PDB file of the backbone (N, CA, C, O) and the ligand in Angstrom, with CONECT records:
HET     CU  A 101       1
ATOM      1  N   UNK A   1      43.546  76.450  60.448  1.00  0.00           N
ATOM      2  CA  UNK A   1      44.231  77.132  59.340  1.00  0.00           C
ATOM      3  C   UNK A   1      45.228  76.201  58.665  1.00  0.00           C
ATOM      4  O   UNK A   1      45.281  76.099  57.440  1.00  0.00           O
ATOM      5  N   UNK A   2      46.016  75.525  59.496  1.00  0.00           N
ATOM      6  CA  UNK A   2      46.998  74.592  58.957  1.00  0.00           C
ATOM      7  C   UNK A   2      46.310  73.481  58.150  1.00  0.00           C
ATOM      8  O   UNK A   2      46.794  73.029  57.113  1.00  0.00           O
ATOM      9  N   UNK A   3      45.159  73.073  58.685  1.00  0.00           N
ATOM     10  CA  UNK A   3      44.390  72.017  58.049  1.00  0.00           C
ATOM     11  C   UNK A   3      43.932  72.449  56.648  1.00  0.00           C
ATOM     12  O   UNK A   3      43.942  71.670  55.695  1.00  0.00           O
ATOM     13  N   UNK A   4      43.525  73.741  56.567  1.00  0.00           N
ATOM     14  CA  UNK A   4      43.012  74.266  55.307  1.00  0.00           C
ATOM     15  C   UNK A   4      44.107  74.304  54.244  1.00  0.00           C
ATOM     16  O   UNK A   4      43.872  73.951  53.088  1.00  0.00           O
ATOM     17  N   UNK A   5      45.295  74.732  54.638  1.00  0.00           N
ATOM     18  CA  UNK A   5      46.415  74.771  53.696  1.00  0.00           C
ATOM     19  C   UNK A   5      46.706  73.368  53.166  1.00  0.00           C
ATOM     20  O   UNK A   5      46.978  73.159  51.984  1.00  0.00           O
ATOM     21  N   UNK A   6      46.635  72.425  54.092  1.00  0.00           N
ATOM     22  CA  UNK A   6      46.837  71.037  53.688  1.00  0.00           C
ATOM     23  C   UNK A   6      45.833  70.616  52.631  1.00  0.00           C
ATOM     24  O   UNK A   6      46.186  69.925  51.675  1.00  0.00           O
ATOM     25  N   UNK A   7      44.577  71.031  52.798  1.00  0.00           N
ATOM     26  CA  UNK A   7      43.529  70.669  51.841  1.00  0.00           C
ATOM     27  C   UNK A   7      43.792  71.310  50.488  1.00  0.00           C
ATOM     28  O   UNK A   7      43.562  70.691  49.449  1.00  0.00           O
ATOM     29  N   UNK A   8      44.273  72.550  50.499  1.00  0.00           N
ATOM     30  CA  UNK A   8      44.584  73.238  49.248  1.00  0.00           C
ATOM     31  C   UNK A   8      45.701  72.504  48.509  1.00  0.00           C
ATOM     32  O   UNK A   8      45.638  72.303  47.296  1.00  0.00           O
ATOM     33  N   UNK A   9      46.716  72.112  49.262  1.00  0.00           N
ATOM     34  CA  UNK A   9      47.812  71.371  48.646  1.00  0.00           C
ATOM     35  C   UNK A   9      47.337  70.057  48.062  1.00  0.00           C
ATOM     36  O   UNK A   9      47.745  69.663  46.969  1.00  0.00           O
ATOM     37  N   UNK A  10      46.468  69.382  48.801  1.00  0.00           N
ATOM     38  CA  UNK A  10      45.949  68.103  48.326  1.00  0.00           C
ATOM     39  C   UNK A  10      45.193  68.279  47.018  1.00  0.00           C
ATOM     40  O   UNK A  10      45.308  67.447  46.119  1.00  0.00           O
ATOM     41  N   UNK A  11      44.421  69.359  46.904  1.00  0.00           N
ATOM     42  CA  UNK A  11      43.652  69.561  45.675  1.00  0.00           C
ATOM     43  C   UNK A  11      44.578  69.945  44.521  1.00  0.00           C
ATOM     44  O   UNK A  11      44.308  69.603  43.370  1.00  0.00           O
ATOM     45  N   UNK A  12      45.662  70.652  44.824  1.00  0.00           N
ATOM     46  CA  UNK A  12      46.630  70.983  43.785  1.00  0.00           C
ATOM     47  C   UNK A  12      47.278  69.713  43.230  1.00  0.00           C
ATOM     48  O   UNK A  12      47.493  69.570  42.027  1.00  0.00           O
ATOM     49  N   UNK A  13      47.576  68.813  44.142  1.00  0.00           N
ATOM     50  CA  UNK A  13      48.176  67.551  43.734  1.00  0.00           C
ATOM     51  C   UNK A  13      47.218  66.755  42.851  1.00  0.00           C
ATOM     52  O   UNK A  13      47.626  66.097  41.893  1.00  0.00           O
ATOM     53  N   UNK A  14      45.942  66.833  43.197  1.00  0.00           N
ATOM     54  CA  UNK A  14      44.945  66.111  42.402  1.00  0.00           C
ATOM     55  C   UNK A  14      44.791  66.731  41.018  1.00  0.00           C
ATOM     56  O   UNK A  14      44.560  66.032  40.031  1.00  0.00           O
ATOM     57  N   UNK A  15      44.923  68.067  40.963  1.00  0.00           N
ATOM     58  CA  UNK A  15      44.735  68.764  39.695  1.00  0.00           C
ATOM     59  C   UNK A  15      45.867  68.463  38.714  1.00  0.00           C
ATOM     60  O   UNK A  15      45.660  68.446  37.501  1.00  0.00           O
ATOM     61  N   UNK A  16      47.063  68.227  39.252  1.00  0.00           N
ATOM     62  CA  UNK A  16      48.183  67.914  38.364  1.00  0.00           C
ATOM     63  C   UNK A  16      48.781  66.567  38.744  1.00  0.00           C
ATOM     64  O   UNK A  16      49.794  66.496  39.441  1.00  0.00           O
ATOM     65  N   UNK A  17      48.146  65.514  38.281  1.00  0.00           N
ATOM     66  CA  UNK A  17      48.631  64.179  38.635  1.00  0.00           C
ATOM     67  C   UNK A  17      50.045  63.931  38.106  1.00  0.00           C
ATOM     68  O   UNK A  17      50.445  64.474  37.076  1.00  0.00           O
ATOM     69  N   UNK A  18      50.772  63.114  38.821  1.00  0.00           N
ATOM     70  CA  UNK A  18      52.167  62.835  38.488  1.00  0.00           C
ATOM     71  C   UNK A  18      52.307  62.184  37.119  1.00  0.00           C
ATOM     72  O   UNK A  18      53.341  62.306  36.463  1.00  0.00           O
ATOM     73  N   UNK A  19      51.245  61.485  36.694  1.00  0.00           N
ATOM     74  CA  UNK A  19      51.352  60.765  35.418  1.00  0.00           C
ATOM     75  C   UNK A  19      50.998  61.640  34.209  1.00  0.00           C
ATOM     76  O   UNK A  19      50.927  61.153  33.081  1.00  0.00           O
ATOM     77  N   UNK A  20      50.778  62.936  34.457  1.00  0.00           N
ATOM     78  CA  UNK A  20      50.422  63.827  33.348  1.00  0.00           C
ATOM     79  C   UNK A  20      51.661  64.365  32.640  1.00  0.00           C
ATOM     80  O   UNK A  20      51.634  65.473  32.103  1.00  0.00           O
ATOM     81  N   UNK A  21      52.738  63.597  32.634  1.00  0.00           N
ATOM     82  CA  UNK A  21      53.948  64.020  31.944  1.00  0.00           C
ATOM     83  C   UNK A  21      53.744  63.918  30.436  1.00  0.00           C
ATOM     84  O   UNK A  21      53.019  63.042  29.964  1.00  0.00           O
ATOM     85  N   UNK A  22      54.381  64.813  29.680  1.00  0.00           N
ATOM     86  CA  UNK A  22      54.217  64.738  28.231  1.00  0.00           C
ATOM     87  C   UNK A  22      54.794  63.434  27.680  1.00  0.00           C
ATOM     88  O   UNK A  22      55.877  63.000  28.074  1.00  0.00           O
ATOM     89  N   UNK A  23      54.074  62.843  26.794  1.00  0.00           N
ATOM     90  CA  UNK A  23      54.542  61.632  26.133  1.00  0.00           C
ATOM     91  C   UNK A  23      54.739  61.953  24.668  1.00  0.00           C
ATOM     92  O   UNK A  23      54.168  62.916  24.156  1.00  0.00           O
ATOM     93  N   UNK A  24      55.532  61.165  24.003  1.00  0.00           N
ATOM     94  CA  UNK A  24      55.624  61.358  22.565  1.00  0.00           C
ATOM     95  C   UNK A  24      55.560  60.015  21.873  1.00  0.00           C
ATOM     96  O   UNK A  24      55.991  58.992  22.405  1.00  0.00           O
ATOM     97  N   UNK A  25      55.015  60.046  20.679  1.00  0.00           N
ATOM     98  CA  UNK A  25      54.867  58.821  19.919  1.00  0.00           C
ATOM     99  C   UNK A  25      55.165  59.133  18.455  1.00  0.00           C
ATOM    100  O   UNK A  25      54.866  60.224  17.969  1.00  0.00           O
ATOM    101  N   UNK A  26      55.748  58.179  17.770  1.00  0.00           N
ATOM    102  CA  UNK A  26      55.964  58.332  16.339  1.00  0.00           C
ATOM    103  C   UNK A  26      54.978  57.431  15.620  1.00  0.00           C
ATOM    104  O   UNK A  26      54.972  56.214  15.805  1.00  0.00           O
ATOM    105  N   UNK A  27      54.149  58.049  14.798  1.00  0.00           N
ATOM    106  CA  UNK A  27      53.156  57.292  14.043  1.00  0.00           C
ATOM    107  C   UNK A  27      53.619  57.135  12.600  1.00  0.00           C
ATOM    108  O   UNK A  27      54.143  58.066  11.989  1.00  0.00           O
ATOM    109  N   UNK A  28      53.415  55.954  12.082  1.00  0.00           N
ATOM    110  CA  UNK A  28      53.668  55.713  10.674  1.00  0.00           C
ATOM    111  C   UNK A  28      52.357  56.022   9.944  1.00  0.00           C
ATOM    112  O   UNK A  28      51.342  55.363  10.171  1.00  0.00           O
ATOM    113  N   UNK A  29      52.389  57.034   9.064  1.00  0.00           N
ATOM    114  CA  UNK A  29      51.156  57.516   8.433  1.00  0.00           C
ATOM    115  C   UNK A  29      51.092  57.085   6.968  1.00  0.00           C
ATOM    116  O   UNK A  29      52.037  57.294   6.207  1.00  0.00           O
ATOM    117  N   UNK A  30      49.982  56.489   6.590  1.00  0.00           N
ATOM    118  CA  UNK A  30      49.812  56.048   5.203  1.00  0.00           C
ATOM    119  C   UNK A  30      48.982  57.074   4.428  1.00  0.00           C
ATOM    120  O   UNK A  30      48.402  57.988   5.015  1.00  0.00           O
ATOM    121  N   UNK A  31      48.935  56.912   3.111  1.00  0.00           N
ATOM    122  CA  UNK A  31      48.068  57.713   2.235  1.00  0.00           C
ATOM    123  C   UNK A  31      48.563  59.130   1.930  1.00  0.00           C
ATOM    124  O   UNK A  31      47.886  59.867   1.214  1.00  0.00           O
ATOM    125  N   UNK A  32      49.711  59.523   2.450  1.00  0.00           N
ATOM    126  CA  UNK A  32      50.180  60.876   2.157  1.00  0.00           C
ATOM    127  C   UNK A  32      50.819  60.862   0.764  1.00  0.00           C
ATOM    128  O   UNK A  32      51.895  60.299   0.561  1.00  0.00           O
ATOM    129  N   UNK A  33      50.134  61.493  -0.179  1.00  0.00           N
ATOM    130  CA  UNK A  33      50.582  61.405  -1.567  1.00  0.00           C
ATOM    131  C   UNK A  33      51.187  62.694  -2.112  1.00  0.00           C
ATOM    132  O   UNK A  33      51.856  62.676  -3.146  1.00  0.00           O
ATOM    133  N   UNK A  34      50.962  63.790  -1.442  1.00  0.00           N
ATOM    134  CA  UNK A  34      51.564  65.030  -1.913  1.00  0.00           C
ATOM    135  C   UNK A  34      51.978  65.897  -0.727  1.00  0.00           C
ATOM    136  O   UNK A  34      51.677  65.577   0.423  1.00  0.00           O
ATOM    137  N   UNK A  35      52.664  66.987  -1.015  1.00  0.00           N
ATOM    138  CA  UNK A  35      53.251  67.781   0.065  1.00  0.00           C
ATOM    139  C   UNK A  35      52.244  68.474   0.978  1.00  0.00           C
ATOM    140  O   UNK A  35      52.603  68.899   2.076  1.00  0.00           O
ATOM    141  N   UNK A  36      50.993  68.596   0.546  1.00  0.00           N
ATOM    142  CA  UNK A  36      50.017  69.246   1.418  1.00  0.00           C
ATOM    143  C   UNK A  36      49.342  68.256   2.369  1.00  0.00           C
ATOM    144  O   UNK A  36      48.700  68.660   3.339  1.00  0.00           O
ATOM    145  N   UNK A  37      49.490  66.961   2.086  1.00  0.00           N
ATOM    146  CA  UNK A  37      48.903  65.946   2.971  1.00  0.00           C
ATOM    147  C   UNK A  37      49.403  66.081   4.420  1.00  0.00           C
ATOM    148  O   UNK A  37      48.597  66.025   5.348  1.00  0.00           O
ATOM    149  N   UNK A  38      50.717  66.256   4.629  1.00  0.00           N
ATOM    150  CA  UNK A  38      51.181  66.394   6.016  1.00  0.00           C
ATOM    151  C   UNK A  38      50.505  67.548   6.755  1.00  0.00           C
ATOM    152  O   UNK A  38      50.312  67.491   7.969  1.00  0.00           O
ATOM    153  N   UNK A  39      50.150  68.592   6.012  1.00  0.00           N
ATOM    154  CA  UNK A  39      49.480  69.742   6.636  1.00  0.00           C
ATOM    155  C   UNK A  39      48.125  69.306   7.189  1.00  0.00           C
ATOM    156  O   UNK A  39      47.753  69.662   8.307  1.00  0.00           O
ATOM    157  N   UNK A  40      47.399  68.535   6.391  1.00  0.00           N
ATOM    158  CA  UNK A  40      46.091  68.022   6.819  1.00  0.00           C
ATOM    159  C   UNK A  40      46.236  67.130   8.045  1.00  0.00           C
ATOM    160  O   UNK A  40      45.459  67.230   8.994  1.00  0.00           O
ATOM    161  N   UNK A  41      47.245  66.252   8.015  1.00  0.00           N
ATOM    162  CA  UNK A  41      47.480  65.334   9.132  1.00  0.00           C
ATOM    163  C   UNK A  41      47.841  66.122  10.395  1.00  0.00           C
ATOM    164  O   UNK A  41      47.360  65.831  11.490  1.00  0.00           O
ATOM    165  N   UNK A  42      48.696  67.122  10.211  1.00  0.00           N
ATOM    166  CA  UNK A  42      49.128  67.922  11.365  1.00  0.00           C
ATOM    167  C   UNK A  42      47.937  68.667  11.990  1.00  0.00           C
ATOM    168  O   UNK A  42      47.819  68.772  13.210  1.00  0.00           O
ATOM    169  N   UNK A  43      47.057  69.182  11.109  1.00  0.00           N
ATOM    170  CA  UNK A  43      45.878  69.892  11.620  1.00  0.00           C
ATOM    171  C   UNK A  43      44.951  68.948  12.366  1.00  0.00           C
ATOM    172  O   UNK A  43      44.399  69.299  13.409  1.00  0.00           O
ATOM    173  N   UNK A  44      44.782  67.739  11.822  1.00  0.00           N
ATOM    174  CA  UNK A  44      43.905  66.750  12.466  1.00  0.00           C
ATOM    175  C   UNK A  44      44.444  66.385  13.850  1.00  0.00           C
ATOM    176  O   UNK A  44      43.686  66.261  14.812  1.00  0.00           O
ATOM    177  N   UNK A  45      45.762  66.217  13.934  1.00  0.00           N
ATOM    178  CA  UNK A  45      46.374  65.876  15.224  1.00  0.00           C
ATOM    179  C   UNK A  45      46.291  67.056  16.195  1.00  0.00           C
ATOM    180  O   UNK A  45      46.079  66.876  17.394  1.00  0.00           O
ATOM    181  N   UNK A  46      46.461  68.257  15.660  1.00  0.00           N
ATOM    182  CA  UNK A  46      46.427  69.454  16.496  1.00  0.00           C
ATOM    183  C   UNK A  46      45.073  69.703  17.130  1.00  0.00           C
ATOM    184  O   UNK A  46      44.973  70.368  18.161  1.00  0.00           O
ATOM    185  N   UNK A  47      44.016  69.159  16.502  1.00  0.00           N
ATOM    186  CA  UNK A  47      42.659  69.347  17.034  1.00  0.00           C
ATOM    187  C   UNK A  47      42.377  68.445  18.220  1.00  0.00           C
ATOM    188  O   UNK A  47      41.426  68.674  18.968  1.00  0.00           O
ATOM    189  N   UNK A  48      43.206  67.412  18.397  1.00  0.00           N
ATOM    190  CA  UNK A  48      42.993  66.486  19.511  1.00  0.00           C
ATOM    191  C   UNK A  48      43.393  67.178  20.813  1.00  0.00           C
ATOM    192  O   UNK A  48      44.496  67.711  20.933  1.00  0.00           O
ATOM    193  N   UNK A  49      42.487  67.163  21.776  1.00  0.00           N
ATOM    194  CA  UNK A  49      42.736  67.793  23.065  1.00  0.00           C
ATOM    195  C   UNK A  49      43.908  67.108  23.764  1.00  0.00           C
ATOM    196  O   UNK A  49      43.907  65.889  23.935  1.00  0.00           O
ATOM    197  N   UNK A  50      44.899  67.886  24.162  1.00  0.00           N
ATOM    198  CA  UNK A  50      46.041  67.323  24.869  1.00  0.00           C
ATOM    199  C   UNK A  50      47.301  67.265  24.017  1.00  0.00           C
ATOM    200  O   UNK A  50      48.401  67.065  24.533  1.00  0.00           O
ATOM    201  N   UNK A  51      47.132  67.442  22.696  1.00  0.00           N
ATOM    202  CA  UNK A  51      48.300  67.428  21.812  1.00  0.00           C
ATOM    203  C   UNK A  51      48.991  68.789  21.873  1.00  0.00           C
ATOM    204  O   UNK A  51      48.365  69.819  21.621  1.00  0.00           O
ATOM    205  N   UNK A  52      50.286  68.789  22.210  1.00  0.00           N
ATOM    206  CA  UNK A  52      50.996  70.056  22.292  1.00  0.00           C
ATOM    207  C   UNK A  52      51.849  70.295  21.051  1.00  0.00           C
ATOM    208  O   UNK A  52      52.147  71.437  20.701  1.00  0.00           O
ATOM    209  N   UNK A  53      52.234  69.218  20.399  1.00  0.00           N
ATOM    210  CA  UNK A  53      53.088  69.369  19.231  1.00  0.00           C
ATOM    211  C   UNK A  53      52.885  68.210  18.264  1.00  0.00           C
ATOM    212  O   UNK A  53      52.796  67.055  18.681  1.00  0.00           O
ATOM    213  N   UNK A  54      52.814  68.519  16.981  1.00  0.00           N
ATOM    214  CA  UNK A  54      52.722  67.467  15.978  1.00  0.00           C
ATOM    215  C   UNK A  54      53.592  67.858  14.796  1.00  0.00           C
ATOM    216  O   UNK A  54      53.376  68.895  14.169  1.00  0.00           O
ATOM    217  N   UNK A  55      54.567  67.030  14.501  1.00  0.00           N
ATOM    218  CA  UNK A  55      55.438  67.285  13.358  1.00  0.00           C
ATOM    219  C   UNK A  55      55.265  66.135  12.381  1.00  0.00           C
ATOM    220  O   UNK A  55      55.516  64.979  12.721  1.00  0.00           O
ATOM    221  N   UNK A  56      54.835  66.456  11.160  1.00  0.00           N
ATOM    222  CA  UNK A  56      54.573  65.416  10.180  1.00  0.00           C
ATOM    223  C   UNK A  56      55.605  65.506   9.057  1.00  0.00           C
ATOM    224  O   UNK A  56      55.810  66.563   8.459  1.00  0.00           O
ATOM    225  N   UNK A  57      56.239  64.386   8.793  1.00  0.00           N
ATOM    226  CA  UNK A  57      57.271  64.329   7.768  1.00  0.00           C
ATOM    227  C   UNK A  57      56.769  63.566   6.551  1.00  0.00           C
ATOM    228  O   UNK A  57      56.464  62.376   6.624  1.00  0.00           O
ATOM    229  N   UNK A  58      56.689  64.281   5.427  1.00  0.00           N
ATOM    230  CA  UNK A  58      56.175  63.670   4.205  1.00  0.00           C
ATOM    231  C   UNK A  58      57.121  62.606   3.667  1.00  0.00           C
ATOM    232  O   UNK A  58      56.685  61.528   3.261  1.00  0.00           O
ATOM    233  N   UNK A  59      58.419  62.910   3.664  1.00  0.00           N
ATOM    234  CA  UNK A  59      59.423  61.979   3.133  1.00  0.00           C
ATOM    235  C   UNK A  59      59.453  60.668   3.916  1.00  0.00           C
ATOM    236  O   UNK A  59      59.482  59.577   3.345  1.00  0.00           O
ATOM    237  N   UNK A  60      59.445  60.810   5.243  1.00  0.00           N
ATOM    238  CA  UNK A  60      59.531  59.628   6.111  1.00  0.00           C
ATOM    239  C   UNK A  60      58.173  58.970   6.319  1.00  0.00           C
ATOM    240  O   UNK A  60      58.094  57.850   6.823  1.00  0.00           O
ATOM    241  N   UNK A  61      57.104  59.662   5.932  1.00  0.00           N
ATOM    242  CA  UNK A  61      55.733  59.170   6.138  1.00  0.00           C
ATOM    243  C   UNK A  61      55.460  58.902   7.615  1.00  0.00           C
ATOM    244  O   UNK A  61      54.904  57.873   7.999  1.00  0.00           O
ATOM    245  N   UNK A  62      55.874  59.866   8.417  1.00  0.00           N
ATOM    246  CA  UNK A  62      55.628  59.673   9.839  1.00  0.00           C
ATOM    247  C   UNK A  62      55.255  60.980  10.533  1.00  0.00           C
ATOM    248  O   UNK A  62      55.529  62.079  10.051  1.00  0.00           O
ATOM    249  N   UNK A  63      54.622  60.804  11.677  1.00  0.00           N
ATOM    250  CA  UNK A  63      54.223  61.952  12.482  1.00  0.00           C
ATOM    251  C   UNK A  63      54.765  61.763  13.890  1.00  0.00           C
ATOM    252  O   UNK A  63      54.560  60.722  14.514  1.00  0.00           O
ATOM    253  N   UNK A  64      55.457  62.780  14.381  1.00  0.00           N
ATOM    254  CA  UNK A  64      55.950  62.728  15.761  1.00  0.00           C
ATOM    255  C   UNK A  64      55.051  63.641  16.586  1.00  0.00           C
ATOM    256  O   UNK A  64      55.005  64.853  16.376  1.00  0.00           O
ATOM    257  N   UNK A  65      54.347  63.036  17.518  1.00  0.00           N
ATOM    258  CA  UNK A  65      53.353  63.776  18.282  1.00  0.00           C
ATOM    259  C   UNK A  65      53.732  63.833  19.761  1.00  0.00           C
ATOM    260  O   UNK A  65      54.052  62.816  20.376  1.00  0.00           O
ATOM    261  N   UNK A  66      53.688  65.032  20.308  1.00  0.00           N
ATOM    262  CA  UNK A  66      53.890  65.207  21.742  1.00  0.00           C
ATOM    263  C   UNK A  66      52.530  65.515  22.344  1.00  0.00           C
ATOM    264  O   UNK A  66      51.828  66.415  21.884  1.00  0.00           O
ATOM    265  N   UNK A  67      52.162  64.769  23.369  1.00  0.00           N
ATOM    266  CA  UNK A  67      50.821  64.937  23.928  1.00  0.00           C
ATOM    267  C   UNK A  67      50.822  64.672  25.427  1.00  0.00           C
ATOM    268  O   UNK A  67      51.736  64.056  25.977  1.00  0.00           O
ATOM    269  N   UNK A  68      49.766  65.159  26.066  1.00  0.00           N
ATOM    270  CA  UNK A  68      49.565  64.950  27.492  1.00  0.00           C
ATOM    271  C   UNK A  68      48.764  63.662  27.648  1.00  0.00           C
ATOM    272  O   UNK A  68      47.594  63.603  27.270  1.00  0.00           O
ATOM    273  N   UNK A  69      49.388  62.646  28.196  1.00  0.00           N
ATOM    274  CA  UNK A  69      48.709  61.350  28.240  1.00  0.00           C
ATOM    275  C   UNK A  69      47.610  61.257  29.300  1.00  0.00           C
ATOM    276  O   UNK A  69      46.962  60.221  29.449  1.00  0.00           O
ATOM    277  N   UNK A  70      47.409  62.361  30.038  1.00  0.00           N
ATOM    278  CA  UNK A  70      46.261  62.399  30.949  1.00  0.00           C
ATOM    279  C   UNK A  70      45.029  62.888  30.188  1.00  0.00           C
ATOM    280  O   UNK A  70      43.896  62.702  30.632  1.00  0.00           O
ATOM    281  N   UNK A  71      45.268  63.514  29.035  1.00  0.00           N
ATOM    282  CA  UNK A  71      44.157  64.083  28.267  1.00  0.00           C
ATOM    283  C   UNK A  71      43.801  63.279  27.030  1.00  0.00           C
ATOM    284  O   UNK A  71      42.651  63.289  26.590  1.00  0.00           O
ATOM    285  N   UNK A  72      44.766  62.591  26.473  1.00  0.00           N
ATOM    286  CA  UNK A  72      44.465  61.827  25.269  1.00  0.00           C
ATOM    287  C   UNK A  72      45.291  60.546  25.231  1.00  0.00           C
ATOM    288  O   UNK A  72      46.152  60.317  26.080  1.00  0.00           O
ATOM    289  N   UNK A  73      45.014  59.724  24.237  1.00  0.00           N
ATOM    290  CA  UNK A  73      45.700  58.438  24.124  1.00  0.00           C
ATOM    291  C   UNK A  73      46.237  58.276  22.703  1.00  0.00           C
ATOM    292  O   UNK A  73      45.827  58.985  21.783  1.00  0.00           O
ATOM    293  N   UNK A  74      47.143  57.350  22.546  1.00  0.00           N
ATOM    294  CA  UNK A  74      47.688  57.065  21.214  1.00  0.00           C
ATOM    295  C   UNK A  74      46.555  56.616  20.285  1.00  0.00           C
ATOM    296  O   UNK A  74      46.545  56.950  19.100  1.00  0.00           O
ATOM    297  N   UNK A  75      45.602  55.856  20.837  1.00  0.00           N
ATOM    298  CA  UNK A  75      44.475  55.388  20.030  1.00  0.00           C
ATOM    299  C   UNK A  75      43.675  56.567  19.473  1.00  0.00           C
ATOM    300  O   UNK A  75      43.205  56.521  18.337  1.00  0.00           O
ATOM    301  N   UNK A  76      43.522  57.623  20.278  1.00  0.00           N
ATOM    302  CA  UNK A  76      42.783  58.810  19.828  1.00  0.00           C
ATOM    303  C   UNK A  76      43.550  59.536  18.723  1.00  0.00           C
ATOM    304  O   UNK A  76      42.949  60.103  17.811  1.00  0.00           O
ATOM    305  N   UNK A  77      44.873  59.515  18.811  1.00  0.00           N
ATOM    306  CA  UNK A  77      45.712  60.148  17.784  1.00  0.00           C
ATOM    307  C   UNK A  77      45.577  59.399  16.461  1.00  0.00           C
ATOM    308  O   UNK A  77      45.450  60.000  15.394  1.00  0.00           O
ATOM    309  N   UNK A  78      45.608  58.079  16.560  1.00  0.00           N
ATOM    310  CA  UNK A  78      45.471  57.241  15.367  1.00  0.00           C
ATOM    311  C   UNK A  78      44.098  57.448  14.730  1.00  0.00           C
ATOM    312  O   UNK A  78      43.969  57.499  13.507  1.00  0.00           O
ATOM    313  N   UNK A  79      43.076  57.566  15.577  1.00  0.00           N
ATOM    314  CA  UNK A  79      41.722  57.788  15.085  1.00  0.00           C
ATOM    315  C   UNK A  79      41.637  59.138  14.354  1.00  0.00           C
ATOM    316  O   UNK A  79      40.975  59.255  13.322  1.00  0.00           O
ATOM    317  N   UNK A  80      42.319  60.152  14.907  1.00  0.00           N
ATOM    318  CA  UNK A  80      42.283  61.486  14.308  1.00  0.00           C
ATOM    319  C   UNK A  80      42.864  61.481  12.897  1.00  0.00           C
ATOM    320  O   UNK A  80      42.284  62.066  11.982  1.00  0.00           O
ATOM    321  N   UNK A  81      44.008  60.822  12.719  1.00  0.00           N
ATOM    322  CA  UNK A  81      44.605  60.791  11.376  1.00  0.00           C
ATOM    323  C   UNK A  81      43.769  59.916  10.439  1.00  0.00           C
ATOM    324  O   UNK A  81      43.613  60.223   9.257  1.00  0.00           O
ATOM    325  N   UNK A  82      43.239  58.830  10.983  1.00  0.00           N
ATOM    326  CA  UNK A  82      42.431  57.922  10.177  1.00  0.00           C
ATOM    327  C   UNK A  82      41.151  58.614   9.700  1.00  0.00           C
ATOM    328  O   UNK A  82      40.756  58.472   8.543  1.00  0.00           O
ATOM    329  N   UNK A  83      40.504  59.368  10.606  1.00  0.00           N
ATOM    330  CA  UNK A  83      39.293  60.104  10.250  1.00  0.00           C
ATOM    331  C   UNK A  83      39.579  61.158   9.186  1.00  0.00           C
ATOM    332  O   UNK A  83      38.701  61.503   8.396  1.00  0.00           O
ATOM    333  N   UNK A  84      40.812  61.671   9.167  1.00  0.00           N
ATOM    334  CA  UNK A  84      41.192  62.678   8.178  1.00  0.00           C
ATOM    335  C   UNK A  84      41.551  62.026   6.838  1.00  0.00           C
ATOM    336  O   UNK A  84      41.806  62.717   5.852  1.00  0.00           O
ATOM    337  N   UNK A  85      41.566  60.684   6.817  1.00  0.00           N
ATOM    338  CA  UNK A  85      41.850  59.973   5.575  1.00  0.00           C
ATOM    339  C   UNK A  85      43.248  59.374   5.514  1.00  0.00           C
ATOM    340  O   UNK A  85      43.685  58.888   4.471  1.00  0.00           O
ATOM    341  N   UNK A  86      43.940  59.416   6.648  1.00  0.00           N
ATOM    342  CA  UNK A  86      45.308  58.910   6.682  1.00  0.00           C
ATOM    343  C   UNK A  86      45.494  57.919   7.828  1.00  0.00           C
ATOM    344  O   UNK A  86      45.920  58.296   8.919  1.00  0.00           O
ATOM    345  N   UNK A  87      45.172  56.644   7.573  1.00  0.00           N
ATOM    346  CA  UNK A  87      45.333  55.645   8.637  1.00  0.00           C
ATOM    347  C   UNK A  87      46.790  55.570   9.096  1.00  0.00           C
ATOM    348  O   UNK A  87      47.715  55.624   8.285  1.00  0.00           O
ATOM    349  N   UNK A  88      46.972  55.445  10.401  1.00  0.00           N
ATOM    350  CA  UNK A  88      48.333  55.393  10.927  1.00  0.00           C
ATOM    351  C   UNK A  88      48.468  54.287  11.950  1.00  0.00           C
ATOM    352  O   UNK A  88      47.480  53.740  12.439  1.00  0.00           O
ATOM    353  N   UNK A  89      49.710  53.972  12.261  1.00  0.00           N
ATOM    354  CA  UNK A  89      49.985  52.980  13.293  1.00  0.00           C
ATOM    355  C   UNK A  89      51.229  53.423  14.047  1.00  0.00           C
ATOM    356  O   UNK A  89      51.988  54.269  13.575  1.00  0.00           O
ATOM    357  N   UNK A  90      51.425  52.849  15.208  1.00  0.00           N
ATOM    358  CA  UNK A  90      52.552  53.256  16.048  1.00  0.00           C
ATOM    359  C   UNK A  90      53.855  52.719  15.471  1.00  0.00           C
ATOM    360  O   UNK A  90      54.003  51.517  15.251  1.00  0.00           O
ATOM    361  N   UNK A  91      54.785  53.616  15.231  1.00  0.00           N
ATOM    362  CA  UNK A  91      56.105  53.217  14.756  1.00  0.00           C
ATOM    363  C   UNK A  91      56.979  52.974  15.980  1.00  0.00           C
ATOM    364  O   UNK A  91      57.572  51.908  16.143  1.00  0.00           O
ATOM    365  N   UNK A  92      57.040  53.968  16.816  1.00  0.00           N
ATOM    366  CA  UNK A  92      57.682  53.788  18.115  1.00  0.00           C
ATOM    367  C   UNK A  92      57.111  54.790  19.094  1.00  0.00           C
ATOM    368  O   UNK A  92      56.777  55.918  18.733  1.00  0.00           O
ATOM    369  N   UNK A  93      57.007  54.363  20.326  1.00  0.00           N
ATOM    370  CA  UNK A  93      56.470  55.247  21.334  1.00  0.00           C
ATOM    371  C   UNK A  93      57.394  55.271  22.524  1.00  0.00           C
ATOM    372  O   UNK A  93      58.037  54.273  22.851  1.00  0.00           O
ATOM    373  N   UNK A  94      57.456  56.403  23.161  1.00  0.00           N
ATOM    374  CA  UNK A  94      58.259  56.450  24.369  1.00  0.00           C
ATOM    375  C   UNK A  94      57.627  57.412  25.361  1.00  0.00           C
ATOM    376  O   UNK A  94      56.953  58.374  24.992  1.00  0.00           O
ATOM    377  N   UNK A  95      57.861  57.127  26.597  1.00  0.00           N
ATOM    378  CA  UNK A  95      57.392  58.030  27.636  1.00  0.00           C
ATOM    379  C   UNK A  95      58.604  58.722  28.212  1.00  0.00           C
ATOM    380  O   UNK A  95      59.665  58.126  28.395  1.00  0.00           O
ATOM    381  N   UNK A  96      58.418  59.990  28.490  1.00  0.00           N
ATOM    382  CA  UNK A  96      59.547  60.717  29.065  1.00  0.00           C
ATOM    383  C   UNK A  96      59.275  61.021  30.521  1.00  0.00           C
ATOM    384  O   UNK A  96      60.109  61.631  31.191  1.00  0.00           O
TER     385      UNK A  96
HETATM  386 CU    CU A 101      48.036  65.583  -0.594  1.00  0.00          CU2+
END
């Protein structure tokens, strides 16, 4: 019985790896020419699996994205905005 509980705990640990902490990155987004562009960019980022939050600023031409780095990568985020017609690059990234 004790052994079984141990196995359950081990599988729980595997299901939620320690490195699955939310990360955030600020992307510098190009091509945003009007106020509805950020909406398109935000929707494109929101479709990426693992993204929990995306805030796009038209004035600053940047997107602040919070994502689960076990599910997606910064490269996938950049691809998402680029595929939507707005190529982006990393302005600053940080892990929390
Ligand atoms: Cu626009």
